[in-house]
C-alpha positions in Angstrom: 34.1 23.6 172.5 33.4 22.9 176.1 30.1 24.1 177.5 30.1 26.9 180.0 28.1 26.6 183.2 25.8 29.3 184.6 28.8 31.2 185.9 30.0 31.7 182.4 33.5 30.4 183.1 33.1 26.7 183.9 34.3 24.6 181.0 35.8 27.5 179.2 37.6 26.4 176.0 39.8 28.8 174.1 38.8 31.8 176.3 35.2 31.5 175.3 32.2 31.6 177.6 28.5 31.1 177.0 25.9 33.6 178.3 22.7 32.1 177.0 21.3 32.1 180.5 21.6 35.9 180.9 20.6 37.2 177.5 16.9 36.7 177.9 16.4 38.3 181.3 13.9 41.1 181.7 16.5 43.4 183.0 20.4 43.7 182.8 21.4 42.9 186.4 22.5 39.4 185.8 24.3 40.5 182.6 26.3 43.1 184.5 27.1 40.9 187.4 28.4 38.1 185.1 30.5 40.4 182.9 31.9 42.4 185.7 33.5 39.3 187.1 35.1 38.8 183.7 36.2 42.4 183.5 34.4 42.7 180.1 35.2 46.1 178.6 34.5 46.0 174.9 31.7 48.6 175.1 34.0 50.9 177.0 36.7 50.6 174.2 34.1 50.9 171.5 32.5 54.1 172.9 35.0 56.6 171.4 35.0 54.7 168.1 31.2 54.9 167.8 31.2 58.5 168.8 33.8 59.3 166.2 31.9 57.5 163.5 28.8 59.4 164.5 30.6 62.7 164.3 32.2 61.9 161.0 29.0 60.7 159.5 27.0 63.7 160.7 29.6 65.9 159.0 28.9 64.4 155.5 26.4 66.5 153.5 24.7 63.7 151.5 21.3 65.5 151.1 19.8 63.7 154.0 19.9 66.1 156.9 18.6 65.0 160.3 19.6 63.0 163.3 22.0 60.1 162.7 20.6 56.6 163.3 22.9 53.7 164.2 22.0 50.1 164.4 23.7 48.2 167.1 23.4 44.5 166.4 23.8 42.3 169.5 23.6 45.3 171.8 23.1 43.4 175.1 20.5 45.5 176.9 21.3 48.7 174.9 24.7 49.2 176.6 26.2 50.9 173.5 23.2 53.1 173.1 23.4 54.2 176.7 27.1 54.9 176.4 26.5 57.0 173.2 23.4 58.8 174.2 24.1 59.7 177.8 27.0 61.0 180.0 27.7 57.6 181.5 30.7 55.2 181.5 30.7 51.4 181.5 32.3 51.4 184.9 29.3 53.5 186.2 26.9 51.1 184.7 28.7 48.1 186.3 28.7 49.9 189.6 25.0 50.7 189.3 23.7 47.3 188.3 25.9 45.3 190.6 25.2 47.5 193.6 23.3 46.0 196.6 20.7 48.8 196.2 20.0 47.6 192.7 19.7 44.0 193.7 16.8 44.6 196.1 14.6 46.5 193.6 11.7 44.9 191.8 11.7 45.2 188.0 9.2 48.0 188.1 11.3 49.8 190.7 14.4 49.3 188.6 12.7 50.7 185.5 11.6 53.8 187.5 15.1 54.1 188.9 16.6 53.9 185.4 14.2 56.6 184.0 15.4 58.9 186.8 19.0 58.0 186.1 
């Protein structure tokens, strides 16, 4: 497979891109910038499926009452958790993290902004 450059689309083979350079950043801005360009929407399409699974699982009386816990492997900055636990859409997250206001914030300012959000 061809290697992908930092833009995620150079050398694309078979529709695949590499994102190694954005998965280890301390915040999700680069991730959202890159995937917005590619119109990546899998978390958006998965959101109703995960919600339905959570509803169905919570309705099962298996003798273990309490809050349902889900493990989201490869969650990419907790996007699925944010979509499930808060009244937010993927489009809103793209808008937020690619906005000029977001780009000028330090990491600590971004963390405070996110807590407020």
